[in-house]
N, C-alpha and C positions, 0 to 999 in steps of 0.2 A: 186771620192772616194766612198766607199760603207761600209756599217755597218757590224760588225762581228756577224751576226745573220742569222738564217735560218727559212724557212717556212712562214706561214701566221700569222698575228697578228691582232686580233680584238681589236681596240682601243675603249675606252669609249667615249660616246657622250659628246661633249664639246659645250660651249654656242655660239661661233661665227660661223656663216654659211659661207662657202666658196665654190667656184667652181674651179675645176682644170681639168687637163688632166691626166688620169691614165692608166697604163697598168695593166691588170688583169691576164695575163698568159704569157707563154714563146713565144707566137707569136710576142710579142713586140708592138702590135697595141695599140694605145692610143685612148681613148674615153672620153667624158665629164663625170665628176665625182663630185657629191655633197658630201661634207664632212664638218667637223667642226674643229675649232681651239679654243685654250683657250682664255679667256679674257685677256686683257692687264694687267699685274701685275705691282707692284710698280717699278720694275727695267726693265720693258719691253718697247719695241718700236713696234708699229704697222705700217706696210707699206702697202700702195697701190702699188702693183707691176706694174711697167711700162714695163720692158723688162726682158727677161731671155734668156741667151745663152744656146745652146745645146752642151754639152760636150760628147765626145765619151763614157765616162763612163756611161752616161745616157742610151745609147744603150745597153751596157753590162748589166746594171741593169735590164732594161726592159725585156731582154731575159734570165735573170738569168744565165748568162754565168760565173759569179763568185760564183754561188751556194749559195747565201745569200739573195736573194730578198724576201721581205715580201709583197705579193700582198694584196690589190691593192697598187701600187707604183706610186707616183706623183714625177717625177724627177725634176731636176733643181737646180743648185747651183752657177749660175752666174747671180745673181739677182740684179736689180737696181729698186728702187722705191722711193716713196715720203712718208714722215712720216705723218701719220694721227692721231696718238695718242701716248702720252708718259705717263709713270708711274710717280707717285709722287716723286720717288727717282732718276729719270732720270736727269742727269746733263750734258750729252754729246750731246743731240739732242733736237731739238724743232720742232714744227709743221711746215710742208712745206719743211723741209730739204730734199735734194736729197741724198740718201744713198745706200749702197750696202751690200749684204750678200754673202759670199763665201761658202766654203765647210763645215764649222763648225757652229753650233749654241750653243754649250756648251761643257764643259770639267770639269774635277774633281776639278780644280783650286789649287790643292795641291801637285801634283807629280813633279818630277824634270823637266819634260817638261813644265808644266804649270807655274811653279815659275820662269822659265828662259825665258819665251816668246816663247816657242815652244809647244803651245797647239796642234799643228798638230801631235805631237808625244805622246800625252796623251793616256794611255791605255784605258781610259774611255771616249774618245772624242765622242761627239754626232754629227753625220753628219746631214746636212741640210735635207736629205731625207733618208729613209730606215734605220733609227735607232729607238731605243726605248729610250725615255727620262725617266730615272729612277725616276724623281721627281713626275711624274703623270701617268707613264705607257703608255703614248700615243706614237703612231708611228709618226715620223717626216715626213711631206709632204713638197715637195720642191717648186720651183719657177714656175712650169707650172701651176700657180694658180693666183687668183686675189688679194690675200692678204696674209700676214704672220705676226706672232707675234714672236719677238726674243728678248732675253736679250740684253740690250744695249752694253754689253762688247764684243759682237760678230757682231756689226754693224760698217760699214765703212763710213766715210764722203767721198762723191764723189767731185772731183774738179769741180769748176764752169764752166770751159772752155772746158771740155771734153764732146763730144756728148755722151749721156747716152747709146744709143744703141750700139755704137762701143766700149764703155768702159766696158760694162757688161762682156765680156769674160775674161778681165784681172783679174777678181776675182777668176778665176781658172787658166787659161792658163798663165796669166801674173805672178802671184805669183809663179807658178810652176817652171818657168825659172828664175825669179828674185832671189829667195831664194838661190839656189846653186851658182849663180854668186856672190852674196854677201858673203856668208860664205866660199867659196873656193877661194876668191881673184880673181875672173874672172870678175871684174868690174873696172879694172885699165886701164886708157888711155895708148895706145901704145902696150898693149899686143895683142896677136893673138888668137882669139877665133874661134873654129870650132863649127858649128851647124849641127848636123846630123838629117836629115829629115826636109822638108819644108812644114809642115802642120799647124794645129791650134797652137801648141806650138812653132814650129820652126820659123814661120814667126815673132812671137812676140819676140823670143830670138834674132833674127837678129836686130830688132829695138832697143831693150835694149842695145845690144852690141855696136851698132853705137852711141847711146846716151851716153854711157860711154866713147866713144872715142877710141874704140878698132878696130883693123883690124879684119874683120869677113869673114870667108870662110864657105860656105854652102856645105855639103857633102850629096848627094842625089843619089838614084838609078834611078832617072828620068831625063835624059838629057834635056827633054823639059822644065824643070823648071829653066834653067840657066838664060834666059833673065829676067824672073820674079824676080829671086833672086838679080840679079845685077842691072838691069835697074830700077825696081820699088821699091824694098825693100832696096836697097843701099848696098848690100853685096859687098865686095871687090873682091872676087874670088869664083869659083865654081868647085867642084870636083865630077865626076861621080864615085860612089863607086865601080862599076863593072869594071872600067877602071884601070887595074893593073899598067899601065905605069904612068898614072896621079897620082895615089895614092902613088906610090913609089917615084915619084919626090917631093912629099910634105912631105915625112917622116922627122921627127924631127923638124917640123916647127911651131907647135902650142903650146901655153902655157896651153890651156885647151880646153875641148870639152863638150858641152851640148848635150847629146844623147836623142832625143825625140822619137825614133822609138819604136813602140810596136810590130812590126812584128819580127819573129825570124831572126837573122842575126849574122854574125861573128863580134866579137869586136876586134879580133886580128889585122886586118889591120888598124883599127881606133886607137888603142893604139900605133901603129907604127908611127902615125902622130905626137905624142906628143914629145916635147922636154924632156930632162932629168928632172925628178921631176914634169912632167906635170900631169894633172888630167883629168879624164873623169868622168862626173857625169851622171848617169842614171836617167832620169825622165819618160821615156817610160816604159811600162810593157809587155815585151815579154812573151808569154804563156809558152814557153819552157825555161828551165834553160840555162844560159849562159855557154859556154865552154871557160874557161880562163886559158891557160897554164901559169904556174908560171913564166916561162922565160919571157913572154911578159910584166910582171909587174916588175920583179926583174932587168932585163937588161934595166936600165934607171931610176930605182927608181920611177916608175909610180904608180899612185893612181887610183883605180876604186872605185867609191862611188855611193851612191844613195841619192835621195832627194824627199820628198813628200810635195807638196803644201807649206804652210808656216804658221807662227803664225799670230795672229791678228795685233800686232804692225808692223810686217814686211809687212803685206798686206796694212796697211794704208800708210806706207813709200813707198811701191811700187806704189800705186795709186797716191800719191802726186808727186812722181818722173815722172810718166807718164803724169800728168797734166802739170808739168813744161816743159817737152820736147815734148808735144803734141803727145804722143804715144797712139795709139788705135789699136784694132784688125781690120783686114779686114773682113767684114761681108756680109752676105746676109740676109736682114731683111724679115721675113716671117710672115704670119698670122697664127693663131692657127689652121685653117682648113687645113694648108699645112704640119703640123708636121709629119704625117705618111709618106708622100712623102719625106720629108726632111730626115727622118730616113733611108729610102731606099737609098737615095743618099749618106748619110753619110757612110753607110756600104760599098759603092763603092768608097769612098774618092772623091766624086763628089761635092766638095764645096771649095771655096776660101774665107776665110779659116774657117769661123765659121758661123753657122746659129744662128740667134737671133730672138726670138719670140716677136712680138709686142703684148704683153699681154693686155695692157690697152685698145687698140683699137679693138682687134679682139677676145678676149676670152669671149664668150657670152654663156648663158645657152643653146641656140639652135644651137650651131655650129655642 
């Protein structure tokens, strides 16, 4: 996710010294960056960052493709770390706890979204990076860094049994697919779930769907992903979206669809896969507007909806569920010196399925 602001922002100097990887222009190249963070406040938790996942939105932000980047930008909102300091009013965490931070680090606390557990829809939400914190006027810097200070209300307890590197992407990719499944009733054993796209979001959606006891079908434009979907991830079936015969044979068979695709594509053949009153939830962000003929919704009473990440309570619920069912992301663990190469590969979709940076062991001042 990205902040609703434009241009560059010069933040005031703060007391805590930090090092990160920052982009300084639309080239998207990252380089070592010395900056500062605030002192730990009464309600704050300070983390030593251990791992940080690379989300595709990090690449969008680095290249200013959403036209809202404030350079220098330190990306990263799939953060796992260890608590090194707690404020005097912190009652949720203690020193040494393994914790996570997702896409948000603050919100207004009083709007209809915040008061009902949907901080992700707060009009004044503060993103983990590329936002301006109204409390002190500072720019938020993300998890491609060695430490971070965050209000305790936006910190997540990590399950003891999940490997932290593989769990980090769940703080964005995991909650992005878990939330729509929960709130649209697509988490019920025996229902048939379609997952469009088998990437960073899609492969996690398959795992959650199977953990809920659902029948899961992957719909992809890449026939080569069929064995991966069925043999390794546990999907029940696979459809090639360009195969009209396959798609037609599956019409009216699915209770719901999680659509993770961000490339421009037609949603009409996908809506046809739904049973009457079925739902398709968009979590991908195609650049061009969708073309949705009214008939494709009306004839069958179908629902097309959208969903963005999730609230803090739901994120904790999601990660606890993942811990219970041993759900993690499939990752490639990399060093900080490999991040620019990783971004090149990410732009080509050359990763299965998420890069994660080993921050604690590889982010050094001389990288």
